[in-house]
N, C-alpha and C positions, 0 to 999 in steps of 0.2 A: 679310868686312867686320865689324868690331866693332859691337856693338849701340849703342855710344856715337856712332858716326858719324851714323846717321840722326837721333838726337836733336840732335846738334850742327848738322846741316844744317837741321833744323826750326827751331832757335833762330835761326840766321842768317837764314832766310827771314822769320821773325816780326819780327826787328829791322829788316830791310829794309822790311817792310810798315809798320812804325811811322813810318818816314820819310815815307811817302805820307800817313799820317794827319796828321803835322805840317804838311805842305804844304797839305793840304785845309783844316785849321784856319786856317792863315795866310791863305788866300784868302777865307775867310768873315769872320774877325775883323779882318784888316788890322793886326794888332799885331805888327810885326816884332821889337821887342825881346823880347817874350814868346816868339816863335818861336825866337829865338836861345837863350833860356834853356832852352826845351824840348829843343833840339838838344844843348846842353851836358850836360843831365841824361841824355838818351838815350845820348850817347857814353860817359859815365861808367858807366852801367848796362851798356852793351854790352861795355865793357872787362872788367867783372867776370864777365859771362856767358861771354865767350870764355875767360877764365882758368879758369873752372869746367869748361867743356866740352872745351877744347882745350889748356889749359896756359898758363903765363906768357909763353912766347916769342911765341906768336901774339897774346896780349893786348897785349904791349908793341908789337908791330908796328902794331897798330891804334891804340893810344894815341898814338903819335907821328905818326900820319897827320894831316896838316893840308892844308886846301884852299889853293890858291894865290890870288893877288890877283885881284880882279874889278873891271872898269871899266865895267860896264853902266849904272850909275846907275838900275837897276831892282832894288829890294830883293827882290822875289819871284824874279826871275831869279838874283840872287846867292845867295839861300837855296837855290834848286833846284840850282844848280851846286855849292855846298858839300856838299849832301846827296848828290849824284851821286858825289862823291869817296868818301864812306863806303860808299855802295851798291855801287859798283864793287869796292871792297876786299872787302866781305862776299860778293859773288857769286863773285869769284875764289877766295876762301878756301873757299867751299862746293864749288867744282869741284875744288880741290886736295885736300881731305880725302877726296873720293870716289875718288880715283885709287888703284890698287893700290900698296901699299908705303908709304902714309902711316902714320906711327906717332904715336899720341896720346901727349902728355906727361903726361897725368893717369892716376891709378890707376882701375881699374874701379869701385870703390865711391865715388869722390869726385864723380861727376857726378850732379846732381839728376835725378830721374825726370820 
């Protein structure tokens, strides 16, 4: 397994944990527009990190990922559901890159330490 794979898995885990932080902040401050802004910034940052660690194809797959419509009328539930879409993607990607035969699209020297 390439040395880059564990670093990429750690990055994906960290980004997933940041979703939990956003949800906890939302529960305490009850500022849903601010939570949506944080989520948008988080997603943009995550796209860049995926591109650095795993290459542009995987980053593009994540970038186009969009949550579906929600009809709960509960803003916290809707935010949680939206974040689950991104978390599920990150977890599936982490599993996929750990499988034998996965080929990284980035060069060995291009991934941050």
